[in-house]
Structures are given as C-alpha cells and as structure tokens.
C-alpha positions in Angstrom: -36.5 -3.5 -0.1 -34.5 -3.7 -3.0 -31.0 -2.5 -2.9 -28.7 -1.0 -5.4 -26.4 -3.7 -7.3 -23.0 -2.2 -6.4 -21.5 -0.3 -3.3 -21.1 2.8 -5.7 -24.7 3.0 -6.0 -25.3 2.2 -2.3 -23.0 5.0 -1.4 -24.9 7.6 -3.6 -28.2 6.6 -2.3 -26.9 7.1 1.4 -25.4 10.3 0.3 -28.4 11.6 -1.2 -30.7 10.7 1.7 -32.6 8.1 0.0 -31.3 5.4 2.0 -29.6 4.8 5.4 -27.0 2.5 6.8 -29.9 1.4 9.5 -32.2 0.3 6.7 -29.1 -1.4 4.7 -28.5 -3.5 8.2 -32.0 -4.4 8.6 -32.5 -5.4 5.2 -29.3 -8.0 5.6 -30.5 -9.0 8.7 -34.1 -9.7 7.5 -32.5 -12.0 4.8 -30.4 -13.9 7.2 -33.4 -14.7 9.3 -35.4 -15.7 6.4 -32.5 -18.1 4.8 -31.5 -19.3 8.1 -32.0 -22.9 6.5 -28.5 -22.1 4.4 -26.5 -21.9 7.4 -24.1 -19.8 6.2 -23.7 -17.8 9.4 -22.2 -19.2 12.7 -22.8 -15.9 14.5 -24.8 -12.8 13.7 -23.5 -9.6 15.3 -26.9 -7.9 15.3 -26.8 -5.4 18.1 -23.6 -4.3 17.2 -24.4 -4.1 13.3 -27.3 -1.9 14.4 -25.3 0.5 16.6 -22.3 0.7 14.1 -25.0 1.7 11.4 -26.5 4.5 13.3 -23.0 5.9 14.1 -22.2 5.7 10.6 -25.3 7.5 9.5 -24.4 10.5 11.6 -20.7 10.5 9.8 -22.5 10.5 6.6 -24.3 13.8 7.9 -21.2 15.5 8.8 -19.3 14.2 5.7 -16.8 12.3 8.2 -17.8 8.6 7.1 -14.7 6.5 5.7 -14.5 5.1 2.3 -16.5 1.9 3.2 -19.4 3.5 5.1 -22.4 1.5 4.0 -20.5 -1.7 3.1 -21.9 -4.4 4.9 -19.4 -7.5 5.3 -19.3 -10.7 6.6 -16.0 -12.7 7.6 -15.1 -16.2 7.4 -14.9 -17.9 10.9 -10.9 -18.1 10.5 -10.3 -14.4 11.0 -9.8 -12.6 14.3 -12.3 -9.9 15.5 -11.4 -9.0 19.0 -13.9 -10.1 21.7 -15.7 -12.1 19.4 -15.7 -15.8 19.3 -13.3 -17.6 17.0 -13.8 -21.4 16.3 -12.6 -22.2 12.6 -15.8 -24.2 12.8 -13.9 -26.7 14.7 -15.1 -28.1 18.1 -11.5 -27.8 19.4 -12.2 -24.1 19.6 -15.3 -24.1 21.5 -15.5 -21.1 23.9 -12.5 -19.3 22.3 -12.6 -15.3 21.9 -10.3 -13.4 20.1 -7.9 -11.1 22.0 -7.0 -9.3 18.8 -8.5 -8.1 15.3 -7.0 -9.4 12.5 -5.2 -6.6 10.2 -7.7 -7.0 7.2 -10.6 -6.7 9.5 -9.1 -3.7 11.4 -8.6 -1.8 8.3 -12.2 -2.5 7.0 -13.6 -1.2 10.2 -11.3 1.7 10.2 -13.0 2.6 6.9 -16.5 2.4 8.4 -17.5 -1.0 7.1 -20.0 -3.1 9.2 -19.2 -6.5 10.2 -22.4 -8.3 10.1 -21.2 -11.9 11.3 -18.9 -14.9 11.0 -19.6 -17.4 8.2 -19.6 -21.4 8.3 -16.7 -23.1 6.5 -15.0 -26.2 6.5 -13.2 -26.8 9.7 -9.6 -25.0 9.7 -10.5 -24.4 6.0 -9.8 -28.0 5.1 -12.2 -28.9 2.4 -14.1 -28.3 -1.2 -17.5 -28.8 -0.1 -18.3 -27.0 3.3 -19.5 -30.5 4.6 -16.5 -30.7 7.1 -17.9 -27.9 9.5 -18.7 -28.9 13.2 -21.8 -26.9 12.6 -23.3 -28.9 9.6 -22.9 -28.0 6.0 -23.9 -24.8 4.2 -26.4 -25.2 1.6 -26.0 -23.9 -1.9 -28.7 -21.3 -2.3 -29.3 -22.0 -6.0 -30.0 -25.8 -5.0 -30.3 -26.6 -1.4 -29.5 -30.1 -2.3 -26.1 -29.5 -3.4 -22.6 -27.9 -1.7 -21.7 -24.3 -2.0 -17.9 -25.2 -2.2 -15.4 -24.9 0.2 -13.8 -24.3 2.3 -15.4 -20.7 2.2 -18.8 -22.0 1.4 -20.6 -19.6 4.1 -19.2 -16.8 2.7 -19.8 -17.5 -1.0 -23.5 -18.0 0.0 -23.7 -15.1 2.2 -23.1 -13.0 -1.0 -24.9 -15.2 -3.1 -28.1 -15.2 -1.1 -27.8 -11.4 -0.5 -27.2 -11.7 3.3 -24.4 -8.9 3.0 -22.6 -7.1 0.0 -19.2 -8.5 0.4 -17.4 -11.4 2.1 -13.9 -12.1 3.4 -12.7 -15.6 3.1 -9.5 -17.3 3.0 -7.8 -19.3 -0.1 -5.2 -22.1 0.2 -5.8 -24.0 -2.5 -8.9 -22.8 -4.1 -10.9 -21.9 -1.0 -12.3 -18.7 -2.1 -12.3 -19.4 -6.1 -14.1 -22.7 -6.0 -17.3 -21.8 -4.0 -17.4 -18.7 -5.9 -17.7 -20.7 -9.1 -20.3 -23.0 -7.5 -22.5 -20.0 -6.2 -22.2 -17.8 -9.2 -20.3 -15.1 -7.6 -17.0 -13.2 -8.3 -14.0 -14.6 -6.0 -10.4 -13.3 -5.9 -7.2 -14.7 -4.4 -4.7 -12.2 -4.5 -0.9 -12.6 -4.8 0.5 -14.3 -2.1 1.8 -11.8 0.6 -0.3 -9.0 -1.1 -2.7 -9.2 2.3 -1.3 -9.5 5.9 -2.1 -12.8 7.5 -2.0 -11.3 10.8 -5.2 -12.6 12.6 -5.9 -15.4 10.0 -6.2 -18.8 11.6 -3.1 -20.7 9.9 -4.0 -24.1 7.8 -0.7 -24.0 5.5 1.2 -20.6 6.1 3.0 -20.5 2.6 -0.2 -20.9 0.9 -3.0 -19.1 2.9 -4.3 -15.7 1.5 -7.1 -13.9 2.4 -9.8 -13.2 -0.4 -12.6 -11.2 -1.3 -16.3 -12.4 -2.8 -18.6 -9.9 -4.0 -21.1 -9.5 -7.4 -19.3 -6.5 -8.6 -15.6 -6.3 -9.8 -15.7 -2.6 -8.6 -16.7 -3.7 -5.0 -13.7 -6.3 -4.7 -11.4 -3.7 -6.3 -12.1 -1.2 -3.7 -12.1 -3.9 -0.6 -8.4 -5.0 -1.9 -7.3 -1.2 -2.0 -8.1 -1.1 1.8 -7.0 -4.2 3.2 -3.8 -4.7 0.9 -0.2 -3.5 1.9 2.6 -4.0 4.4 1.9 -4.6 8.0 4.4 -4.8 11.1 2.7 -7.7 12.3 3.3 -10.1 9.5 7.0 -10.5 8.2 5.9 -12.5 5.3 3.5 -9.6 3.9 5.0 -7.7 0.8 6.1 -4.2 0.6 5.2 -3.9 -3.0 3.0 -0.6 -3.3 -0.7 -1.1 -3.4 -2.3 0.1 -6.3 -5.3 2.3 -6.9 -7.2 -0.8 -7.8 -10.6 0.7 -8.1 -9.5 3.6 -10.2 -10.4 3.5 -14.1 -11.4 0.0 -13.8 -14.3 0.1 -16.3 -11.8 1.6 -19.0 -10.6 -0.7 -21.7 -8.3 0.3 -24.4 -6.2 -2.8 -25.0 -6.2 -6.3 -26.8 -5.3 -8.8 -24.6 -3.2 -11.9 -25.2 -4.6 -14.8 -23.5 -3.5 -18.3 -22.9 -5.1 -21.6 -22.2 -3.8 -24.8 -21.1 -4.3 -27.6 -23.5 -4.3 -30.2 -20.5 -7.1 -28.2 -18.5 -9.6 -28.9 -21.4 -8.3 -32.6 -22.2 -8.8 -33.9 -18.5 -11.3 -36.6 -18.4 -12.8 -35.1 -15.1 -13.8 -31.9 -16.8 -17.6 -32.0 -17.4 -18.9 -31.5 -21.1 -20.8 -28.8 -20.0 -18.0 -26.5 -18.7 -15.8 -27.4 -21.4 -18.0 -26.3 -24.0 -18.5 -23.2 -22.0 -15.2 -22.3 -21.8 -14.5 -23.0 -25.4 -17.4 -20.7 -26.2 -15.8 -17.7 -24.1 -12.4 -18.5 -25.8 -14.2 -17.9 -29.2 -16.1 -15.0 -28.0 -12.8 -13.5 -27.2 -11.3 -14.0 -30.3 -14.0 -12.8 -32.2 -13.5 -9.4 -29.9 -10.4 -9.0 -31.4 -8.1 -10.6 -28.6 -5.3 -13.1 -29.1 -6.2 -16.6 -27.4 -3.6 -19.3 -27.9 -3.3 -22.9 -26.8 -0.4 -23.6 -24.6 1.2 -26.6 -23.0 1.6 -27.5 -19.2 2.9 -30.9 -18.8 3.4 -30.3 -14.9 -0.5 -30.1 -14.6 -0.7 -33.7 -13.5 2.0 -33.2 -10.6 0.4 -29.8 -9.2 -2.5 -31.5 -7.1 -0.2 -34.1 -5.0 2.6 -31.2 -4.8 -0.3 -28.9 -3.0 -1.5 -31.8 -0.9 1.9 -33.0 0.2 3.2 -29.3 1.0 -0.1 -28.2 2.9 -0.7 -31.3 4.8 3.0 -30.9 6.2 2.3 -27.4 7.2 -0.9 -28.4 8.7 0.5 -30.7 11.1 2.9 -28.1 12.3 0.4 -25.5 12.6 -2.3 -27.4 14.4 -0.1 -28.8 16.8 -0.8 -25.6 18.9 -4.4 -26.9 19.5 -3.8 -29.5 22.5 -6.4 -28.4 25.2 -3.7 -26.9 27.4 -4.1 -23.1 26.7 -7.4 -22.5 25.1 -10.4 -24.2 23.6 -11.8 -27.7 24.2 -10.4 -29.9 26.7 -11.4 -33.5 27.0 -12.9 -34.4 30.2 -12.0 -38.0 29.9 -8.0 -37.7 30.7 -5.9 -39.3 33.4 -2.4 -37.5 32.6 -0.8 -35.1 30.2 -0.3 -37.7 27.5 -4.1 -38.6 27.4 -5.1 -35.0 27.7 -3.0 -34.2 24.5 -4.5 -37.4 22.6 -8.0 -37.6 23.9 -8.4 -33.7 23.4 -7.1 -33.5 19.7 -9.1 -37.1 19.0 -12.4 -35.7 20.0 -12.0 -32.0 19.0 -10.9 -32.3 15.6 -13.0 -33.5 12.8 -12.1 -36.5 10.6 -10.8 -34.8 7.7 -8.5 -32.5 9.9 -7.3 -35.7 11.4 -6.6 -37.1 8.0 -4.6 -34.3 6.8 -2.5 -33.9 10.2 -1.5 -37.5 10.2 -0.6 -37.5 6.5 1.5 -34.4 7.0 3.1 -35.8 10.0 4.1 -39.1 7.6 5.7 -36.7 4.9 7.7 -34.8 7.5 9.2 -38.1 9.1 12.5 -38.7 8.9 12.2 -41.8 6.8 10.0 -40.1 4.1 11.0 -36.3 4.3 13.3 -36.3 1.0 10.8 -38.6 -0.8 8.0 -36.4 -0.3 8.4 -33.1 1.2 11.7 -32.0 -0.4 10.5 -33.3 -3.8 7.2 -31.6 -3.5 9.5 -28.2 -2.6 11.5 -28.7 -5.8 8.4 -29.7 -7.9 6.8 -26.3 -6.5 9.2 -24.0 -7.9 9.1 -25.8 -11.3 5.4 -25.2 -11.4 5.7 -21.6 -10.4 8.9 -21.0 -12.8 6.8 -22.4 -15.9 3.8 -20.6 -14.9 5.6 -17.4 -14.9 7.0 -18.3 -18.2 3.7 -18.3 -19.6 2.8 -14.9 -18.3 6.0 -13.3 -19.5 4.4 -13.8 -23.0 0.7 -13.9 -22.3 -1.4 -11.3 -20.0 -3.4 -13.8 -18.5 -4.0 -17.9 -18.3 -7.6 -18.8 -18.5 -9.0 -22.2 -17.4 -12.0 -23.6 -15.8 -12.4 -22.9 -12.3 -13.6 -26.3 -11.5 -13.9 -29.5 -13.1 -17.8 -29.7 -12.5 -20.5 -27.7 -11.2 -21.8 -27.8 -7.5 -22.3 -31.5 -6.7 -24.9 -33.1 -4.3 -24.3 -33.1 -0.4 -22.6 -36.3 0.4 -21.7 -37.1 -3.2 -17.9 -37.4 -2.7 -18.0 -37.6 1.2 -17.0 -41.1 1.3 -13.9 -40.9 -1.2 -11.4 -38.0 -0.2 -9.9 -38.4 -3.6 -12.8 -37.6 -5.4 -13.2 -34.5 -3.2 -9.5 -33.5 -4.0 -10.2 -33.4 -7.4 -12.2 -30.5 -6.9 -9.3 -28.4 -6.4 -7.5 -29.7 -9.9 -7.7 -26.3 -11.4 -7.3 -23.9 -8.5 -4.3 -25.2 -7.0 -1.7 -23.9 -10.0 -1.9 -20.3 -8.9 -2.0 -21.3 -5.1 1.3 -23.5 -5.6 2.7 -20.6 -7.7 1.7 -17.9 -5.3 0.0 -16.1 -8.2 -3.3 -13.9 -8.2 -6.2 -15.4 -9.6 -10.2 -14.7 -9.7 -13.1 -16.8 -10.5 -16.0 -15.1 -12.6 -19.4 -16.3 -13.4 -19.4 -17.5 -17.0 -22.8 -19.2 -17.3 -25.1 -21.9 -16.6 -24.8 -25.7 -17.2 -27.9 -28.0 -18.4 -29.0 -28.2 -14.5 -29.0 -24.4 -14.3 -26.1 -24.5 -12.0 -23.3 -21.6 -12.1 -20.1 -22.3 -14.0 -16.8 -20.4 -13.3 -14.0 -19.2 -15.3 -10.6 -18.7 -13.6 -8.4 -16.0 -14.9 -4.7 -16.1 -13.7 -2.2 -13.2 -13.7 1.5 -12.7 -12.7 2.6 -11.3 -9.3 0.9 -8.1 -8.2 -1.0 -7.6 -11.5 -4.2 -7.5 -9.5 -5.3 -4.2 -11.2 -4.8 -5.7 -14.7 -6.4 -8.5 -13.6 -9.7 -6.6 -12.0 -9.8 -4.2 -15.2 -9.9 -7.7 -17.5 -12.5 -9.1 -15.2 -14.7 -6.1 -15.7 -14.2 -6.4 -19.3 -15.1 -9.9 -19.5 -18.2 -9.9 -17.6 -19.7 -7.0 -19.5 -18.4 -8.4 -22.8 -22.0 -9.4 -24.0 
C-alpha cells in the first residue's frame, strides 16, 4: 500500500473513508518487519498500536478524534512512556520500566497519535554514528554499509525507511540534525526550553532538546505546536507563547536576508561535494531575489571544545544516578558497596559513555575547574552573543549540517576526535540555545544525502519553518 506523503493527506483519506488507522498501522508494521535488518527499533508496540488504531477509527466516525489522529510516531529510547521499557540503549538500564510518561509523549497521545515503538540510539545519546548502542548499530537505509548518524539514528531511519510518519528524537549537539542530514529527512531542534524535558533521560541538561523528524515541514510544524509550551514538571521550560506553527506555512511574501559563515565553508574538513552544494543553493537564493551575504565568525574554532567540555561535565553529574542500587543493571561480581558501584558502572556503561564521564569528572575537579569549565562557560556566552548579533541583522544563518555525508560503519570508531568532528557545524546553535533545522539539499557523487542547516533567533520556529518550506519548494 502506498500512503499519502503528508499527514494532512493521510487525515483527509481517513476522514473520507478511503483509509483507516488500522490499515495505516499494518502498513508500518509490515515495513518494520521487512526492514528489521536496519535495527532501527529496539521494541515495537504491535498489539498496543493495533488496539489504539481501532479506537481512533471509532473516534473518527464519531468526529471526536484528536488533531494527530492517524499520525504514527516512533520515540527515541530516551523518552519515558509509562509501563514501557526504557534503556537509553544501555546495558545499565536493563529491565527498567518507566513509571510515568514524558510530557511531550503525553501530549502526542492526548491528541490521538499512535506510538509504534522505541528506536535505537547511541548509548545515553552520546555519539554521532549510532554505533555506541548496546544493541548494535543502526544501518542507513540509503547504504547499509554506512552509519545513519547519531545519536538519534534509529529515529531518523524510522522516518527515512517509511517505518512511521514522524519520529521524536533528542538533540544535545546535533543528534537530530546530523542524522537527518545523513538520512535525507528533515530534522528540527527547537529553541532550548521550547519543549519540556520532563521524562527525557538527561545527558547534558543545559543543552538537551527534544527534536522532531519528518519528511514534510508541515508535519513537523503540527507536532511542535502540540508538544511545545510550559509544563509544571519542568522548571526550565519557557513560558513564551506557543505559536500557530502550522498556520499559513506555505504562504511566502517576503524576501529573506540570509548570512552564511565564511569559516564554515573554508574548513579543511568540509567535503568538496557539500561545499559545492551549499554554494549552489546560495546562488539559487540570490537568483530568487534574496540577500545572501558572507559573515565572519572567528569563534568557530572554539565552539566544539566549548561544547564538549560543558556536556562532559554535565554528563558526569547526570549519570552518577546509575549506580546499581535503585534500578537497572547490578553487577553480580560485587563484595561490598564500593565494588558494587565500580563494577556495576564499569560493566554497565559502554566505552564512549565511560570516556565522557571520566573527562567530565576531570574538568570539574578542583585543580582544573577554572581552567576548563569556567572558561568554557564564559566562551559559551560569547558564542551566543555573537551568533545573536548576526541574527539581529539577518533573518537566518545557513551552514552545512555536516562536514561529510554518511561515513562507513567503523570508519571513525578508533579515533574519537574524528567522530567528534562530525558535530562541527551542529554545535553552534546548541551552544547558543537557538533553533535550527536540517533540510535535505541534494545528493553527493555517491548518491548519499546532503543536509543544509538553517539557524534562527530565539523562538523564531514559525519563521524558520516557513523558510524551510519555501527552500524545499524553491526548484
């Protein structure tokens, strides 16, 4: 069965009786089974999805269905869903069941979305390739020898391979946008605090954001409209009014003023095919009557170390709760309380997570706190201030999403520094707390997807989504 491309079209088919939610769910379940080799899902909620679909079909008949009735969604394995397993793709949370539902997931369910399963990811959302999962890597549907990106690789592939319509992921330094680029789908990271983090397993609390994957901008806009907004369970969430993101998203009347950062296109790590692609889009936008100008951002070289110092520090604190005492994995090889902690964490965490915890503990130690952590916090403010200064003059900043297209499985696994460089362009809006989106912008010479990143000012998601729709329909 070939489904309509957008949720709006699916909903129209549901309402005119040419499609049912039950048929939708069966379509996706069939695809999930056929493409099980991609390893995108850790668990599929088959019976539950079928039961929910039958109830929503009844609601559609009685005209009482919610706004998302007929939208089939996957959730990354870092989002709580009451009475469902949650592992953050880690051995250390083996056997753990959520006692409550994340606010974002709860809001989806309240509008009759169907949660079809939880997706594979890098352990505790730490990685850029989805090779750090305790359950094996996710494979890119465009080329099964290549990574899908991380940490939300399973979420990206679930949309890419038509295993669901929309996916929720999390984005700390690019974990939605980078896999979106590698998989040729759209990935949005909203303004930090735009979506409640209640029920999101914490990696780095001052960076973590829930993000959305889809193939259509309109679908992302609608989901954001539903899940954004204040929440009594999250003291860090913004009270800034939630916009009608999905209204008039296809209407374009203005000429945009855009900036591109000189240093991003001059980076030695940027592949020639991506550079050519981005420059080509710049010329297209100019030809369409928009102003596109080059700006300098000399702090670019400091963004990546700033990001990693701060996130490592926060991770070392956040992950201290996983100790084998209260829940999850407990080492059987212990003799006293000290060995319980040491052996549980040594055996339960993967290598990348342990590396980041140890480095984070180091930068927070008394001897090095000011040299690293304090200095990084000061640099973070400078990065935010300078990025926002550009956005005072321009509507958006455009950059490549990634320096390369999807690399081969195992290609960077022996060199952490090479892996970290995959986040070179996505960390700027993360450090600054700004909204950003990755848009499919073509293919390279190997027929692998290329992504273009668009960065906006605080809470400018409506404008960002409108521009994204315009850009994707420019040709």
